[in-house]
C-alpha positions in Angstrom: 64.2 -61.2 -56.7 65.1 -57.7 -55.3 66.3 -57.6 -51.5 63.4 -57.9 -49.5 63.8 -56.3 -46.0 62.5 -58.0 -43.0 60.3 -55.1 -42.3 59.6 -51.4 -43.6 56.5 -48.7 -43.4 54.1 -48.5 -45.4 53.5 -44.8 -46.3 50.9 -44.1 -49.3 49.7 -40.8 -50.8 47.4 -40.5 -48.7 49.6 -39.7 -45.8 51.5 -37.4 -48.0 48.5 -35.4 -49.0 47.4 -35.6 -45.7 50.9 -33.6 -44.7 50.5 -31.4 -47.2 47.0 -30.1 -46.4 48.1 -29.6 -42.9 51.2 -27.5 -43.8 49.2 -25.4 -45.9 46.4 -24.8 -43.3 48.8 -23.0 -41.4 50.2 -25.4 -39.3 51.6 -24.7 -35.6 52.5 -28.3 -35.6 52.3 -28.8 -32.0 50.0 -30.8 -30.5 46.2 -29.6 -30.5 43.4 -30.9 -32.5 45.2 -33.6 -34.8 46.4 -35.3 -31.5 42.9 -35.5 -30.2 41.3 -37.0 -33.2 44.4 -39.7 -33.3 43.6 -40.1 -29.8 40.0 -40.9 -30.6 40.5 -43.2 -33.4 42.6 -45.2 -30.9 40.1 -45.2 -28.1 37.4 -46.3 -30.1 39.1 -49.0 -32.4 40.1 -50.7 -28.3 36.9 -49.7 -27.2 38.7 -48.1 -24.7 37.1 -45.3 -22.7 40.2 -42.8 -22.3 43.2 -43.3 -24.8 46.4 -40.6 -24.6 49.0 -40.2 -27.7 52.6 -39.9 -26.1 55.8 -39.0 -27.7 57.1 -43.2 -27.5 56.2 -46.6 -26.5 59.0 -46.3 -23.7 57.7 -43.0 -22.2 53.9 -44.9 -22.4 55.3 -47.6 -20.0 56.9 -45.5 -17.9 54.0 -42.8 -17.6 51.3 -45.6 -16.7 53.9 -46.9 -13.7 54.2 -43.2 -12.4 50.4 -43.0 -13.1 49.6 -46.3 -10.4 51.8 -44.6 -7.9 55.0 -46.7 -8.5 58.4 -45.1 -6.7 61.4 -45.9 -6.6 62.4 -49.2 -5.0 59.1 -50.4 -6.0 59.1 -54.3 -7.4 57.7 -54.8 -11.4 57.5 -58.1 -12.7 58.8 -58.2 -16.7 59.3 -60.9 -18.6 62.8 -61.8 -19.6 62.1 -61.7 -23.3 60.6 -58.7 -24.6 61.9 -55.4 -26.0 64.5 -53.6 -23.5 61.6 -51.1 -23.2 59.4 -52.9 -20.7 62.2 -53.2 -18.5 63.5 -49.8 -19.0 60.5 -48.1 -18.7 60.8 -49.4 -14.9 64.5 -48.8 -14.1 63.5 -45.1 -15.4 61.8 -44.6 -12.0 63.7 -46.7 -10.0 61.8 -49.4 -9.8 63.6 -53.0 -9.2 62.7 -54.8 -11.8 62.4 -58.7 -11.3 62.2 -61.1 -14.6 59.6 -63.7 -15.0 60.5 -66.5 -17.6 57.9 -67.3 -20.4 55.3 -69.9 -21.4 56.4 -71.3 -24.5 53.2 -71.8 -26.6 52.6 -68.4 -26.3 55.8 -66.8 -25.5 54.2 -64.0 -23.1 54.9 -64.4 -19.0 53.9 -68.1 -18.0 51.5 -67.6 -15.5 52.5 -69.9 -12.7 56.4 -68.3 -12.9 54.4 -64.9 -12.0 52.7 -65.9 -9.4 56.4 -67.8 -7.7 58.1 -64.1 -8.4 55.3 -62.1 -6.6 56.6 -60.6 -3.2 54.9 -58.1 -0.9 57.3 -55.6 -2.6 55.5 -56.4 -5.9 53.6 -53.5 -7.6 53.1 -54.1 -11.1 53.3 -56.5 -13.2 53.9 -55.8 -17.1 52.1 -58.7 -19.1 53.6 -58.7 -22.7 51.6 -59.5 -25.5 54.5 -60.3 -27.5 53.6 -60.5 -31.0 50.1 -60.1 -31.0 49.4 -63.2 -29.0 47.9 -63.6 -25.6 48.1 -65.9 -22.8 45.0 -68.1 -22.2 44.4 -67.3 -19.3 44.7 -63.4 -19.7 41.2 -62.9 -17.8 43.4 -65.2 -14.8 46.0 -62.6 -14.9 43.8 -59.4 -14.1 41.9 -61.1 -11.7 45.0 -62.5 -9.9 46.5 -59.0 -9.5 43.3 -57.2 -9.1 42.7 -59.3 -5.7 46.3 -58.6 -4.8 45.8 -55.1 -4.6 48.8 -55.1 -7.5 48.9 -52.7 -10.9 48.7 -55.0 -14.3 49.7 -52.8 -17.3 49.6 -54.2 -20.7 52.9 -53.8 -23.2 50.7 -53.6 -26.1 53.0 -52.1 -28.6 53.2 -55.3 -31.1 49.2 -56.1 -30.6 47.2 -53.3 -32.1 44.7 -55.2 -34.4 44.5 -58.3 -32.1 42.2 -59.3 -29.6 41.4 -62.1 -27.6 37.8 -63.2 -26.8 36.1 -60.4 -28.1 38.4 -57.4 -26.5 41.4 -55.8 -27.8 44.3 -56.8 -26.2 45.6 -54.0 -24.2 41.9 -53.8 -22.4 42.5 -56.6 -19.5 44.8 -54.8 -17.4 44.7 -51.4 -15.8 46.4 -49.4 -18.2 47.1 -50.6 -21.9 50.7 -49.8 -23.7 50.7 -49.5 -27.9 54.0 -48.0 -30.1 53.5 -46.5 -33.2 57.4 -46.8 -34.2 58.7 -47.9 -37.8 58.2 -51.2 -37.2 54.4 -51.3 -35.8 51.2 -52.1 -37.8 50.8 -48.4 -38.2 53.6 -46.0 -38.0 53.9 -42.3 -37.3 57.9 -42.6 -36.8 58.2 -42.8 -33.3 54.9 -42.7 -30.6 52.6 -44.7 -28.5 49.5 -44.8 -26.9 48.2 -45.2 -23.1 44.4 -46.9 -23.0 43.0 -46.7 -19.8 38.8 -47.6 -18.6 39.9 -45.8 -15.1 38.8 -42.2 -15.2 41.5 -41.7 -12.1 44.3 -42.9 -13.8 43.2 -41.4 -17.4 43.1 -37.8 -15.5 46.3 -38.8 -14.1 48.2 -39.6 -17.2 46.8 -36.4 -19.3 48.7 -34.3 -16.3 51.7 -36.8 -16.7 52.4 -36.2 -20.0 51.6 -32.7 -19.9 54.2 -31.0 -17.3 51.5 -31.6 -14.2 48.7 -28.9 -15.7 45.9 -28.2 -14.3 44.5 -28.3 -18.4 46.6 -27.9 -21.2 48.2 -24.8 -22.3 47.4 -23.5 -18.4 50.6 -22.7 -16.4 49.2 -23.8 -13.1 50.7 -26.9 -11.9 48.9 -29.8 -9.6 51.4 -32.4 -9.9 54.6 -33.9 -11.1 54.9 -34.3 -14.8 56.9 -34.2 -17.8 57.1 -32.8 -21.4 55.8 -36.4 -23.2 53.4 -34.6 -25.7 53.2 -35.7 -29.5 52.7 -33.1 -32.8 49.6 -32.6 -34.9 52.2 -33.3 -37.6 52.8 -36.7 -37.3 49.5 -37.6 -36.2 47.9 -36.3 -39.3 50.1 -39.6 -40.8 48.3 -41.3 -37.6 44.8 -40.8 -38.8 45.3 -41.8 -42.5 47.3 -44.7 -41.2 44.7 -46.0 -38.7 42.1 -45.6 -41.4 43.9 -48.6 -43.2 44.5 -50.6 -40.1 41.2 -53.2 -40.5 42.7 -54.2 -43.9 46.1 -53.9 -43.1 44.8 -56.6 -40.0 43.4 -58.8 -42.6 46.4 -58.5 -45.1 48.6 -59.6 -41.5 46.4 -62.8 -40.8 46.2 -64.1 -44.7 50.3 -63.3 -45.0 50.0 -65.6 -41.5 48.3 -68.3 -43.2 50.2 -68.4 -46.1 53.8 -68.7 -44.2 51.9 -71.4 -41.9 50.8 -73.7 -45.4 54.0 -73.1 -47.0 56.2 -73.9 -44.0 54.3 -76.1 -41.8 55.9 -79.2 -43.1 59.5 -78.6 -43.1 60.7 -81.3 -39.8 63.6 -78.5 -39.0 61.7 -75.8 -38.4 59.2 -75.2 -35.0 56.7 -72.6 -35.9 54.6 -70.5 -32.7 51.5 -71.7 -32.3 49.3 -68.6 -33.2 45.5 -68.1 -33.5 45.0 -66.3 -36.7 41.4 -65.4 -35.9 42.1 -63.1 -33.1 46.3 -62.1 -33.7 47.3 -59.9 -36.4 51.7 -61.0 -36.2 53.8 -58.5 -35.6 56.5 -60.5 -37.5 56.2 -64.1 -38.9 58.7 -66.2 -36.6 60.0 -69.4 -36.7 62.4 -71.6 -33.9 65.2 -73.4 -36.0 68.5 -75.0 -34.6 71.1 -73.6 -36.8 69.3 -69.9 -36.7 72.4 -68.3 -38.0 73.6 -70.0 -40.5 70.1 -70.1 -42.0 69.4 -65.9 -41.1 73.1 -66.1 -43.9 71.7 -68.0 -46.6 68.7 -65.8 -46.6 70.4 -63.1 -47.1 72.7 -63.7 -49.6 69.5 -64.8 -51.3 68.0 -60.8 -50.9 65.8 -61.7 -47.7 66.5 -59.7 -44.2 65.7 -62.0 -41.6 65.9 -60.7 -37.7 67.4 -62.8 -34.5 64.7 -62.7 -32.0 65.2 -60.5 -28.7 67.7 -61.8 -26.3 66.7 -63.2 -22.9 67.2 -59.9 -21.1 68.7 -61.2 -17.5 72.0 -62.0 -19.8 72.6 -58.6 -21.3 75.2 -56.5 -19.6 73.0 -53.9 -18.7 70.9 -56.2 -16.3 73.5 -58.8 -15.5 71.2 -61.7 -13.7 73.6 -64.4 -15.1 72.9 -66.4 -11.5 69.4 -66.7 -12.4 67.5 -69.2 -15.0 65.4 -68.8 -17.2 65.3 -71.5 -19.2 62.3 -71.0 -21.9 63.4 -67.3 -22.5 67.1 -68.3 -22.8 66.0 -71.5 -25.5 63.5 -69.8 -27.8 65.5 -66.8 -27.8 68.7 -68.8 -29.5 66.6 -70.3 -31.9 63.6 -67.6 -32.6 63.8 -66.1 -36.1 61.8 -63.5 -37.7 61.2 -63.7 -41.6 60.1 -60.9 -43.8 56.8 -59.3 -42.0 55.8 -55.8 -44.2 52.3 -55.6 -44.4 52.7 -54.9 -48.4 54.6 -58.8 -48.5 53.0 -60.3 -51.7 52.3 -63.9 -52.0 55.0 -63.8 -54.3 57.5 -63.0 -52.2 56.2 -65.4 -48.7 56.4 -68.1 -51.8 59.8 -67.2 -52.5 60.8 -67.1 -48.9 59.7 -70.0 -48.0 61.0 -72.1 -51.2 64.7 -70.7 -50.3 63.9 -71.7 -46.8 63.3 -75.0 -48.1 66.3 -74.9 -50.5 68.2 -74.7 -47.8 67.2 -77.7 -45.6 68.0 -79.5 -49.1 71.2 -78.0 -49.4 72.7 -78.7 -46.3 71.8 -82.5 -46.5 68.4 -82.4 -44.4 65.3 -84.4 -45.6 61.8 -82.2 -45.7 
């Protein structure tokens, strides 16, 4: 079996042709009509009234916080288990990042722990729907924050194509954020999107991402803003990727079901509960006690895998080791992401799962 990467993009002939056609059309490359078309596709797919495309998924989160009026010294609650961009987006503004432990059943922020963490300084909660999963009480997160005047920003970077109760993730809070970096279900290399149903927030986002201009291209500045815009060159790729998204969502769910069926009877592995009716998993994940040894064994057999994110409180950049986040700490030590590309074949998934089984047989554990 050739080496199976843990993740790789899927770029087809359609994307290549779209780029060539665009370049031959006298392309100016900068943001214009193609970016608007891409944004409209995101809005239509998610059911949001407004969508804006930005340079990447970190500046989307930062822009969301700015649009909500956060400033230096304001407190933002962030799950201890997430990609560091979630916390960094708040730190970029000068906000005080407060970590919250996660719920082991869905790996999202724990609702009770969030309630305990809220203080008079708390101005926003960053709810990360990690790996396309969501808290069962996501509506309660939204209503709890709304009643207290706290902004709820959904970091749905890994959740494009995932739903809850018929609503797309990213539409429960005040603003939803997506990423189009290489490992995502659709990719433009880098890039991100913000969605909202709030017209006031939409207007602020539009200005913040474009120098604070009154309108695109007009050198009249109504507010502070930055250059967080996209490019039409990337957008033509994004448009073609969006056309393929429904099929990719279906395939992601089918791969997830196959992994579940093939791994469910291995007692040394714990599978994260996933509703594959609603969730199109970003990565396929397992918990295992001897993760590092299994990781090495898979590599020896041409299978790429990746360790979970570390708990952010333990990282030198945040260094809050006097505080305890037991769930985030435990799952970070046990979690392993298996190959997760949308183009994985059933044959490859079978090979991966049989290799995992062989590892436990060789090490003397009974399956």
